[in-house]
mmCIF file as Biopython writes it, N, C-alpha, C and O atoms, coordinates in Angstrom:
data_model
#
loop_
_atom_site.group_PDB
_atom_site.id
_atom_site.type_symbol
_atom_site.label_atom_id
_atom_site.label_alt_id
_atom_site.label_comp_id
_atom_site.label_asym_id
_atom_site.label_entity_id
_atom_site.label_seq_id
_atom_site.pdbx_PDB_ins_code
_atom_site.Cartn_x
_atom_site.Cartn_y
_atom_site.Cartn_z
_atom_site.occupancy
_atom_site.B_iso_or_equiv
_atom_site.auth_seq_id
_atom_site.auth_asym_id
_atom_site.pdbx_PDB_model_num
ATOM 1   N N  . MET A ? 1  ? 0.845   -1.178 0.000  1.0 0.0 1  A 1 
ATOM 2   C CA . MET A ? 1  ? 0.000   0.000  0.000  1.0 0.0 1  A 1 
ATOM 3   C C  . MET A ? 1  ? 0.893   1.245  0.000  1.0 0.0 1  A 1 
ATOM 4   O O  . MET A ? 1  ? 1.899   1.296  0.708  1.0 0.0 1  A 1 
ATOM 5   N N  . THR A ? 2  ? 0.516   2.243  -0.798 1.0 0.0 2  A 1 
ATOM 6   C CA . THR A ? 2  ? 1.306   3.472  -0.871 1.0 0.0 2  A 1 
ATOM 7   C C  . THR A ? 2  ? 0.889   4.442  0.233  1.0 0.0 2  A 1 
ATOM 8   O O  . THR A ? 2  ? -0.124  4.253  0.907  1.0 0.0 2  A 1 
ATOM 9   N N  . ILE A ? 3  ? 1.694   5.476  0.395  1.0 0.0 3  A 1 
ATOM 10  C CA . ILE A ? 3  ? 1.356   6.516  1.368  1.0 0.0 3  A 1 
ATOM 11  C C  . ILE A ? 3  ? 0.036   7.173  0.972  1.0 0.0 3  A 1 
ATOM 12  O O  . ILE A ? 3  ? -0.817  7.433  1.820  1.0 0.0 3  A 1 
ATOM 13  N N  . ARG A ? 4  ? -0.123  7.439  -0.327 1.0 0.0 4  A 1 
ATOM 14  C CA . ARG A ? 4  ? -1.366  8.064  -0.804 1.0 0.0 4  A 1 
ATOM 15  C C  . ARG A ? 4  ? -2.577  7.204  -0.470 1.0 0.0 4  A 1 
ATOM 16  O O  . ARG A ? 4  ? -3.584  7.711  0.024  1.0 0.0 4  A 1 
ATOM 17  N N  . GLU A ? 5  ? -2.483  5.911  -0.735 1.0 0.0 5  A 1 
ATOM 18  C CA . GLU A ? 5  ? -3.595  5.003  -0.443 1.0 0.0 5  A 1 
ATOM 19  C C  . GLU A ? 5  ? -3.917  4.984  1.048  1.0 0.0 5  A 1 
ATOM 20  O O  . GLU A ? 5  ? -5.082  4.898  1.436  1.0 0.0 5  A 1 
ATOM 21  N N  . ASN A ? 6  ? -2.893  5.063  1.869  1.0 0.0 6  A 1 
ATOM 22  C CA . ASN A ? 6  ? -3.115  5.094  3.311  1.0 0.0 6  A 1 
ATOM 23  C C  . ASN A ? 6  ? -3.779  6.391  3.758  1.0 0.0 6  A 1 
ATOM 24  O O  . ASN A ? 6  ? -4.611  6.386  4.665  1.0 0.0 6  A 1 
ATOM 25  N N  . ILE A ? 7  ? -3.416  7.493  3.128  1.0 0.0 7  A 1 
ATOM 26  C CA . ILE A ? 7  ? -4.032  8.778  3.472  1.0 0.0 7  A 1 
ATOM 27  C C  . ILE A ? 7  ? -5.486  8.812  3.007  1.0 0.0 7  A 1 
ATOM 28  O O  . ILE A ? 7  ? -6.367  9.254  3.744  1.0 0.0 7  A 1 
ATOM 29  N N  . LEU A ? 8  ? -5.733  8.344  1.786  1.0 0.0 8  A 1 
ATOM 30  C CA . LEU A ? 8  ? -7.097  8.373  1.241  1.0 0.0 8  A 1 
ATOM 31  C C  . LEU A ? 8  ? -8.017  7.370  1.929  1.0 0.0 8  A 1 
ATOM 32  O O  . LEU A ? 8  ? -9.220  7.604  2.047  1.0 0.0 8  A 1 
ATOM 33  N N  . PHE A ? 9  ? -7.457  6.265  2.378  1.0 0.0 9  A 1 
ATOM 34  C CA . PHE A ? 9  ? -8.193  5.236  3.113  1.0 0.0 9  A 1 
ATOM 35  C C  . PHE A ? 9  ? -9.502  4.851  2.420  1.0 0.0 9  A 1 
ATOM 36  O O  . PHE A ? 9  ? -10.557 4.757  3.048  1.0 0.0 9  A 1 
ATOM 37  N N  . GLY A ? 10 ? -9.398  4.627  1.084  1.0 0.0 10 A 1 
ATOM 38  C CA . GLY A ? 10 ? -10.549 4.170  0.317  1.0 0.0 10 A 1 
ATOM 39  C C  . GLY A ? 10 ? -11.434 5.270  -0.248 1.0 0.0 10 A 1 
ATOM 40  O O  . GLY A ? 10 ? -12.352 4.984  -1.016 1.0 0.0 10 A 1 
ATOM 41  N N  . HIS A ? 11 ? -11.176 6.529  0.116  1.0 0.0 11 A 1 
ATOM 42  C CA . HIS A ? 11 ? -11.976 7.638  -0.402 1.0 0.0 11 A 1 
ATOM 43  C C  . HIS A ? 11 ? -11.463 8.056  -1.778 1.0 0.0 11 A 1 
ATOM 44  O O  . HIS A ? 11 ? -10.319 7.775  -2.134 1.0 0.0 11 A 1 
ATOM 45  N N  . ALA A ? 12 ? -12.309 8.721  -2.540 1.0 0.0 12 A 1 
ATOM 46  C CA . ALA A ? 12 ? -11.946 9.191  -3.871 1.0 0.0 12 A 1 
ATOM 47  C C  . ALA A ? 12 ? -10.838 10.242 -3.781 1.0 0.0 12 A 1 
ATOM 48  O O  . ALA A ? 12 ? -10.789 11.028 -2.835 1.0 0.0 12 A 1 
ATOM 49  N N  . PHE A ? 13 ? -9.953  10.242 -4.779 1.0 0.0 13 A 1 
ATOM 50  C CA . PHE A ? 13 ? -8.862  11.210 -4.840 1.0 0.0 13 A 1 
ATOM 51  C C  . PHE A ? 13 ? -9.359  12.513 -5.439 1.0 0.0 13 A 1 
ATOM 52  O O  . PHE A ? 13 ? -9.907  12.528 -6.542 1.0 0.0 13 A 1 
ATOM 53  N N  . GLY A ? 14 ? -9.170  13.600 -4.717 1.0 0.0 14 A 1 
ATOM 54  C CA . GLY A ? 14 ? -9.433  14.951 -5.212 1.0 0.0 14 A 1 
ATOM 55  C C  . GLY A ? 14 ? -8.149  15.744 -5.042 1.0 0.0 14 A 1 
ATOM 56  O O  . GLY A ? 14 ? -7.721  15.991 -3.915 1.0 0.0 14 A 1 
ATOM 57  N N  . HIS A ? 15 ? -7.529  16.146 -6.144 1.0 0.0 15 A 1 
ATOM 58  C CA . HIS A ? 15 ? -6.197  16.752 -6.104 1.0 0.0 15 A 1 
ATOM 59  C C  . HIS A ? 15 ? -6.108  17.927 -5.130 1.0 0.0 15 A 1 
ATOM 60  O O  . HIS A ? 15 ? -5.225  17.948 -4.272 1.0 0.0 15 A 1 
ATOM 61  N N  . ASN A ? 16 ? -7.002  18.897 -5.248 1.0 0.0 16 A 1 
ATOM 62  C CA . ASN A ? 16 ? -6.921  20.090 -4.400 1.0 0.0 16 A 1 
ATOM 63  C C  . ASN A ? 16 ? -7.080  19.752 -2.926 1.0 0.0 16 A 1 
ATOM 64  O O  . ASN A ? 16 ? -6.327  20.249 -2.089 1.0 0.0 16 A 1 
ATOM 65  N N  . LYS A ? 17 ? -8.039  18.923 -2.608 1.0 0.0 17 A 1 
ATOM 66  C CA . LYS A ? 17 ? -8.263  18.540 -1.212 1.0 0.0 17 A 1 
ATOM 67  C C  . LYS A ? 17 ? -7.070  17.746 -0.682 1.0 0.0 17 A 1 
ATOM 68  O O  . LYS A ? 17 ? -6.635  17.955 0.450  1.0 0.0 17 A 1 
ATOM 69  N N  . TYR A ? 18 ? -6.552  16.849 -1.491 1.0 0.0 18 A 1 
ATOM 70  C CA . TYR A ? 18 ? -5.410  16.032 -1.094 1.0 0.0 18 A 1 
ATOM 71  C C  . TYR A ? 18 ? -4.191  16.917 -0.805 1.0 0.0 18 A 1 
ATOM 72  O O  . TYR A ? 18 ? -3.520  16.742 0.213  1.0 0.0 18 A 1 
ATOM 73  N N  . GLN A ? 19 ? -3.910  17.864 -1.701 1.0 0.0 19 A 1 
ATOM 74  C CA . GLN A ? 19 ? -2.781  18.775 -1.493 1.0 0.0 19 A 1 
ATOM 75  C C  . GLN A ? 19 ? -2.979  19.614 -0.235 1.0 0.0 19 A 1 
ATOM 76  O O  . GLN A ? 19 ? -2.027  19.863 0.505  1.0 0.0 19 A 1 
ATOM 77  N N  . TYR A ? 20 ? -4.208  20.047 0.005  1.0 0.0 20 A 1 
ATOM 78  C CA . TYR A ? 20 ? -4.525  20.818 1.207  1.0 0.0 20 A 1 
ATOM 79  C C  . TYR A ? 20 ? -4.230  20.000 2.465  1.0 0.0 20 A 1 
ATOM 80  O O  . TYR A ? 20 ? -3.610  20.501 3.403  1.0 0.0 20 A 1 
ATOM 81  N N  . VAL A ? 21 ? -4.667  18.758 2.482  1.0 0.0 21 A 1 
ATOM 82  C CA . VAL A ? 21 ? -4.440  17.884 3.640  1.0 0.0 21 A 1 
ATOM 83  C C  . VAL A ? 21 ? -2.943  17.681 3.867  1.0 0.0 21 A 1 
ATOM 84  O O  . VAL A ? 21 ? -2.475  17.759 5.003  1.0 0.0 21 A 1 
ATOM 85  N N  . LEU A ? 22 ? -2.192  17.421 2.802  1.0 0.0 22 A 1 
ATOM 86  C CA . LEU A ? 22 ? -0.746  17.241 2.943  1.0 0.0 22 A 1 
ATOM 87  C C  . LEU A ? 22 ? -0.092  18.492 3.511  1.0 0.0 22 A 1 
ATOM 88  O O  . LEU A ? 22 ? 0.800   18.405 4.355  1.0 0.0 22 A 1 
ATOM 89  N N  . ASP A ? 23 ? -0.535  19.651 3.047  1.0 0.0 23 A 1 
ATOM 90  C CA . ASP A ? 23 ? 0.019   20.920 3.519  1.0 0.0 23 A 1 
ATOM 91  C C  . ASP A ? 23 ? -0.323  21.159 4.987  1.0 0.0 23 A 1 
ATOM 92  O O  . ASP A ? 23 ? 0.559   21.480 5.783  1.0 0.0 23 A 1 
ATOM 93  N N  . VAL A ? 24 ? -1.580  21.008 5.347  1.0 0.0 24 A 1 
ATOM 94  C CA . VAL A ? 24 ? -2.026  21.251 6.723  1.0 0.0 24 A 1 
ATOM 95  C C  . VAL A ? 24 ? -1.341  20.295 7.699  1.0 0.0 24 A 1 
ATOM 96  O O  . VAL A ? 24 ? -1.005  20.680 8.819  1.0 0.0 24 A 1 
ATOM 97  N N  . CYS A ? 25 ? -1.141  19.067 7.276  1.0 0.0 25 A 1 
ATOM 98  C CA . CYS A ? 25 ? -0.506  18.065 8.146  1.0 0.0 25 A 1 
ATOM 99  C C  . CYS A ? 25 ? 1.021   18.170 8.146  1.0 0.0 25 A 1 
ATOM 100 O O  . CYS A ? 25 ? 1.695   17.467 8.899  1.0 0.0 25 A 1 
ATOM 101 N N  . GLY A ? 26 ? 1.554   19.037 7.313  1.0 0.0 26 A 1 
ATOM 102 C CA . GLY A ? 26 ? 3.001   19.217 7.260  1.0 0.0 26 A 1 
ATOM 103 C C  . GLY A ? 26 ? 3.744   18.058 6.617  1.0 0.0 26 A 1 
ATOM 104 O O  . GLY A ? 26 ? 4.915   17.828 6.919  1.0 0.0 26 A 1 
ATOM 105 N N  . LEU A ? 27 ? 3.077   17.329 5.738  1.0 0.0 27 A 1 
ATOM 106 C CA . LEU A ? 27 ? 3.688   16.151 5.119  1.0 0.0 27 A 1 
ATOM 107 C C  . LEU A ? 27 ? 4.446   16.437 3.822  1.0 0.0 27 A 1 
ATOM 108 O O  . LEU A ? 27 ? 5.233   15.602 3.376  1.0 0.0 27 A 1 
ATOM 109 N N  . LEU A ? 28 ? 4.224   17.594 3.215  1.0 0.0 28 A 1 
ATOM 110 C CA . LEU A ? 28 ? 4.859   17.867 1.924  1.0 0.0 28 A 1 
ATOM 111 C C  . LEU A ? 28 ? 6.384   17.772 1.981  1.0 0.0 28 A 1 
ATOM 112 O O  . LEU A ? 28 ? 6.970   17.118 1.118  1.0 0.0 28 A 1 
ATOM 113 N N  . PRO A ? 29 ? 7.053   18.393 2.955  1.0 0.0 29 A 1 
ATOM 114 C CA . PRO A ? 29 ? 8.518   18.272 2.998  1.0 0.0 29 A 1 
ATOM 115 C C  . PRO A ? 29 ? 8.985   16.825 3.175  1.0 0.0 29 A 1 
ATOM 116 O O  . PRO A ? 29 ? 9.998   16.422 2.602  1.0 0.0 29 A 1 
ATOM 117 N N  . ASP A ? 30 ? 8.255   16.055 3.961  1.0 0.0 30 A 1 
ATOM 118 C CA . ASP A ? 30 ? 8.626   14.652 4.167  1.0 0.0 30 A 1 
ATOM 119 C C  . ASP A ? 30 ? 8.469   13.851 2.884  1.0 0.0 30 A 1 
ATOM 120 O O  . ASP A ? 30 ? 9.352   13.071 2.527  1.0 0.0 30 A 1 
ATOM 121 N N  . LEU A ? 31 ? 7.358   14.038 2.190  1.0 0.0 31 A 1 
ATOM 122 C CA . LEU A ? 31 ? 7.104   13.278 0.964  1.0 0.0 31 A 1 
ATOM 123 C C  . LEU A ? 31 ? 8.094   13.636 -0.137 1.0 0.0 31 A 1 
ATOM 124 O O  . LEU A ? 31 ? 8.419   12.799 -0.979 1.0 0.0 31 A 1 
ATOM 125 N N  . GLN A ? 32 ? 8.571   14.868 -0.134 1.0 0.0 32 A 1 
ATOM 126 C CA . GLN A ? 32 ? 9.529   15.295 -1.154 1.0 0.0 32 A 1 
ATOM 127 C C  . GLN A ? 32 ? 10.877  14.594 -0.999 1.0 0.0 32 A 1 
ATOM 128 O O  . GLN A ? 32 ? 11.679  14.587 -1.933 1.0 0.0 32 A 1 
ATOM 129 N N  . GLN A ? 33 ? 11.131  14.015 0.151  1.0 0.0 33 A 1 
ATOM 130 C CA . GLN A ? 33 ? 12.388  13.305 0.382  1.0 0.0 33 A 1 
ATOM 131 C C  . GLN A ? 33 ? 12.383  11.903 -0.226 1.0 0.0 33 A 1 
ATOM 132 O O  . GLN A ? 33 ? 13.448  11.329 -0.456 1.0 0.0 33 A 1 
ATOM 133 N N  . PHE A ? 34 ? 11.207  11.349 -0.487 1.0 0.0 34 A 1 
ATOM 134 C CA . PHE A ? 34 ? 11.104  10.015 -1.067 1.0 0.0 34 A 1 
ATOM 135 C C  . PHE A ? 34 ? 11.171  10.103 -2.588 1.0 0.0 34 A 1 
ATOM 136 O O  . PHE A ? 34 ? 10.504  10.955 -3.175 1.0 0.0 34 A 1 
ATOM 137 N N  . PRO A ? 35 ? 11.960  9.245  -3.245 1.0 0.0 35 A 1 
ATOM 138 C CA . PRO A ? 35 ? 12.027  9.268  -4.711 1.0 0.0 35 A 1 
ATOM 139 C C  . PRO A ? 35 ? 10.653  9.110  -5.360 1.0 0.0 35 A 1 
ATOM 140 O O  . PRO A ? 35 ? 10.390  9.726  -6.393 1.0 0.0 35 A 1 
ATOM 141 N N  . GLY A ? 36 ? 9.779   8.302  -4.778 1.0 0.0 36 A 1 
ATOM 142 C CA . GLY A ? 36 ? 8.450   8.071  -5.338 1.0 0.0 36 A 1 
ATOM 143 C C  . GLY A ? 36 ? 7.383   8.978  -4.761 1.0 0.0 36 A 1 
ATOM 144 O O  . GLY A ? 36 ? 6.204   8.837  -5.086 1.0 0.0 36 A 1 
ATOM 145 N N  . GLY A ? 37 ? 7.786   9.912  -3.902 1.0 0.0 37 A 1 
ATOM 146 C CA . GLY A ? 37 ? 6.805   10.808 -3.280 1.0 0.0 37 A 1 
ATOM 147 C C  . GLY A ? 37 ? 5.750   10.023 -2.530 1.0 0.0 37 A 1 
ATOM 148 O O  . GLY A ? 37 ? 6.071   9.118  -1.761 1.0 0.0 37 A 1 
ATOM 149 N N  . ASP A ? 38 ? 4.492   10.368 -2.752 1.0 0.0 38 A 1 
ATOM 150 C CA . ASP A ? 38 ? 3.406   9.682  -2.047 1.0 0.0 38 A 1 
ATOM 151 C C  . ASP A ? 38 ? 3.072   8.321  -2.652 1.0 0.0 38 A 1 
ATOM 152 O O  . ASP A ? 38 ? 2.199   7.611  -2.152 1.0 0.0 38 A 1 
ATOM 153 N N  . ALA A ? 39 ? 3.775   7.958  -3.737 1.0 0.0 39 A 1 
ATOM 154 C CA . ALA A ? 39 ? 3.582   6.634  -4.338 1.0 0.0 39 A 1 
ATOM 155 C C  . ALA A ? 39 ? 4.504   5.598  -3.692 1.0 0.0 39 A 1 
ATOM 156 O O  . ALA A ? 39 ? 4.597   4.457  -4.146 1.0 0.0 39 A 1 
ATOM 157 N N  . THR A ? 40 ? 5.169   6.013  -2.646 1.0 0.0 40 A 1 
ATOM 158 C CA . THR A ? 40 ? 6.088   5.128  -1.920 1.0 0.0 40 A 1 
ATOM 159 C C  . THR A ? 40 ? 5.307   4.160  -1.076 1.0 0.0 40 A 1 
ATOM 160 O O  . THR A ? 40 ? 5.896   3.328  -0.386 1.0 0.0 40 A 1 
#
């Protein structure tokens, strides 16, 4: 399971909402460190 799949937890992907959640949770800098980003 990828990080994205774990964050979405079965819900539909909405780009703007997803980016907002990553930003609010402070995950963007962490995900940028992985070669696959949220597909890791």
